[in-house]
C-alpha positions, 0 to 999 in steps of 0.5 A: 500500500505504501509503495502504491502511494509513493508511486501515485505521489511520484506520478502526480509530481511528474504530472504537475512538473510537466504541466508547469513546464508546458505552461511556461513554454506556452506563455513564452511562445504566446509572449513571443508571438504577441511581441512579434505581432506588435513590432511588425504591425507597429504604427504611430500617428505623425500628422492630422490632415483635413481635406476639403471637398473638391473645389474648382477655379480658373486654374482647375480642380483643387482642395484646401488642406490643413495639416498638423504635424504631431509633436514627438520626442525623437530617439537618440538613434534617430538623430544619428541617422537623420539631419537636425531639421528632422522635426523642425516643423513639429507641432505646427499647423499648415494650410495649403491650396493644392491643385489636384485630385489626390493629396500626398504626404511623404518623406524618406524612411530608414527601415532596419533589418527584421532582426533589429525590428524584433528588438524594437528598432523602429523605422526612422522617418522624416515628413518632407513634402506635401503635394497634389497630383491629378491621378484620375486624368494624367493628361491634366497632370502632364500639362500642369503649368508652373503657376499651378504647381502644388508641392510644399516642403516640410521639415526642410524637404528632402535635401539633407537626406540625400547625404544620408542615402549617399552614405548608405549606398557608398561602396566603402567601409562606412556604407558596408557597416550601415547595410549590416543594420539597415534593410532599405532607405527610400522615399515613402509617399501615401496618397488620398483622393479628394472626395465630394465632402470634407474628410479628416485623416490621421497619417501614421508611420509604420515599419513599411512607410506612411499610411492614411487612416480615416477619422471616424 
């Protein structure tokens, strides 16, 4: 009887131990999955944008656009790779009259390797331009004259980022080191059609670039 009791107790302890091990593994895998999901679906608001209904004057179709850049504190890592005017217009509100049927906001982004994204190395960005195009009728866009150009710089435009890109693509030791950590360096521009009513959006930065979301 005592022997049987010892066996039962031993088996019970083994079962409890196995359950504890599987619970720890399950929790660990769940935590890893959630972390991976969160870092690869990362998005952060960078601007609030209001686009008026489509209007027209003697120069063509246009929209009144109000853009407010969301003020944020940049990390030290951002300043290593980015120029000092990265957030020169941070927190400011701008109003534009943009000729076109599609409004674009964009700028350069630096995306890190997936291994670094897992370690929370988020994509570095700079909002550099807001502009409009006639995407529905390309012939109008092709015949656009200088007096109806609709492009405006934000945070100093793209100029300073060209030197960052040159360093990334250079065939020297510095360029080789950058390419160990950086997956891509490119211009990301997200567009939104002008509708027949005033519409409000939030512009987000994700690990793959800029993304518009409609404000409900």
